[in-house]
C-alpha positions as CSV (number, residue, x, y, z in Angstrom):
1,M,120.4,-27.5,17.6
2,K,121.8,-24.4,18.9
3,N,122.2,-22.3,15.7
4,S,119.6,-23.8,13.5
5,K,117.1,-21.4,11.9
6,T,113.5,-22.4,11.2
7,I,112.1,-21.7,7.7
8,S,110.1,-18.7,9.0
9,E,113.2,-16.9,10.2
10,R,114.9,-17.0,6.7
11,P,114.6,-14.0,4.5
12,I,112.0,-14.2,1.8
13,S,114.2,-12.8,-0.9
14,P,117.9,-12.7,0.0
15,C,118.9,-10.6,-3.0
16,I,117.1,-7.6,-1.5
17,S,118.6,-7.9,2.0
18,I,122.1,-9.2,1.1
19,Y,123.2,-7.8,-2.2
20,R,124.0,-4.2,-3.0
21,W,121.8,-2.9,-5.7
22,S,123.6,-2.3,-9.1
23,V,122.4,-0.7,-12.3
24,T,122.4,-4.1,-14.0
25,M,120.0,-5.5,-11.3
26,A,117.7,-2.5,-11.6
27,M,117.7,-2.8,-15.4
28,S,116.9,-6.5,-15.2
29,I,113.8,-5.7,-13.2
30,A,113.0,-2.8,-15.5
31,H,113.2,-5.1,-18.5
32,R,110.6,-7.4,-16.9
33,V,108.4,-4.5,-15.9
34,S,108.5,-3.1,-19.5
35,G,107.5,-6.5,-20.8
36,G,104.5,-6.4,-18.5
37,A,103.7,-2.9,-19.5
38,L,103.6,-3.9,-23.1
39,Y,100.7,-6.2,-22.4
40,I,98.7,-3.3,-21.0
41,G,99.7,-1.0,-23.7
42,T,98.8,-3.5,-26.4
43,I,95.2,-3.6,-24.9
44,F,95.0,0.2,-25.5
45,L,96.3,-0.3,-29.0
46,A,93.7,-3.0,-29.7
47,V,90.9,-0.8,-28.3
48,W,92.0,2.0,-30.7
49,L,92.0,-0.4,-33.7
50,T,88.7,-1.8,-32.7
51,G,87.3,1.7,-32.5
52,I,88.2,2.2,-36.1
53,A,86.2,-0.9,-37.0
54,Y,83.1,0.2,-35.1
55,G,82.8,3.5,-37.0
56,K,83.4,7.2,-36.9
57,E,81.5,8.0,-33.7
58,I,83.1,5.3,-31.5
59,F,86.5,6.0,-33.0
60,G,86.0,9.8,-32.3
61,M,85.3,9.1,-28.6
62,I,88.3,6.8,-28.2
63,N,90.5,9.2,-30.1
64,T,89.4,12.1,-27.8
65,V,90.4,10.0,-24.8
66,Y,93.8,9.2,-26.3
67,N,94.4,12.8,-27.3
68,S,93.9,14.0,-23.7
69,F,96.9,14.5,-21.4
70,P,96.5,11.2,-19.5
71,G,95.9,9.4,-22.8
72,R,99.1,10.8,-24.4
73,A,101.0,10.1,-21.2
74,I,100.0,6.4,-21.4
75,L,100.9,6.4,-25.1
76,F,104.3,8.0,-24.3
77,L,105.0,5.4,-21.6
78,Y,103.9,2.6,-23.9
79,T,106.4,3.9,-26.5
80,F,109.1,4.0,-23.9
81,A,108.3,0.5,-22.7
82,L,108.4,-0.8,-26.3
83,V,111.7,0.9,-27.1
84,H,113.3,0.0,-23.7
85,H,112.3,-3.6,-24.0
86,L,113.6,-3.8,-27.6
87,I,117.0,-2.2,-26.7
88,G,117.2,-4.4,-23.6
89,G,116.6,-7.5,-25.7
90,M,119.3,-6.4,-28.1
91,R,121.7,-5.9,-25.1
92,H,121.0,-9.5,-24.0
93,L,121.5,-10.7,-27.5
94,F,124.9,-9.0,-27.6
95,W,125.8,-10.6,-24.3
96,D,124.8,-14.0,-25.6
97,I,126.9,-13.5,-28.8
98,N,130.0,-12.1,-27.0
99,P,130.3,-13.2,-23.4
100,V,133.3,-10.8,-22.9
101,L,130.6,-8.1,-22.7
102,L,129.4,-9.6,-19.4
103,E,132.5,-8.4,-17.6
104,K,131.3,-6.1,-14.8
105,H,132.5,-2.7,-16.2
106,R,131.3,-3.5,-19.8
107,A,128.0,-4.8,-18.6
108,T,127.5,-1.7,-16.6
109,T,128.4,0.5,-19.5
110,M,126.0,-1.3,-21.8
111,T,123.3,-1.0,-19.3
112,K,123.7,2.7,-18.9
113,A,123.8,3.0,-22.7
114,T,120.5,1.1,-22.8
115,I,118.8,3.7,-20.6
116,F,120.2,6.6,-22.6
117,I,119.4,5.1,-26.0
118,S,115.8,4.2,-24.9
119,I,115.1,7.7,-23.7
120,I,116.6,9.3,-26.8
121,L,114.8,7.0,-29.2
122,T,111.5,7.6,-27.4
123,F,111.8,11.3,-27.8
124,L,112.9,11.0,-31.4
125,I,109.9,8.9,-32.2
126,W,107.5,11.4,-30.6
127,G,109.3,14.3,-32.2
128,C,109.0,12.8,-35.6
129,V,105.3,12.1,-35.0
130,Y,104.7,15.7,-34.0
131,I,106.6,17.0,-37.0
132,M,104.7,14.7,-39.4
133,F,101.2,15.2,-38.0
């Protein structure tokens, strides 16, 4: 038993210590994080909709909070998480439909496009909202 390792000596997560980080790995994690952020953002949306049901005074207080800088930052990040998760899901759908897209250079290109499209769409959505309202 010269070279045997005990369980406590093994790394907890070998992907962190062994593999070199790639953009596709980071986007996989970002996709999961954006899914989790959607749960929290949906609570904020539900609070806003519930405020409408409770009347003008309660809705006014909630709307004041959401119109503040921190409130708008949360809403902006919620929009980004929603768009990012949608585009990431579409990317996975394309990978499932056409496995050729899983080749390293194509997968990396699609992943970078996902980031770019998510950012552009988020700003377009917010730009349209500011123009309309």
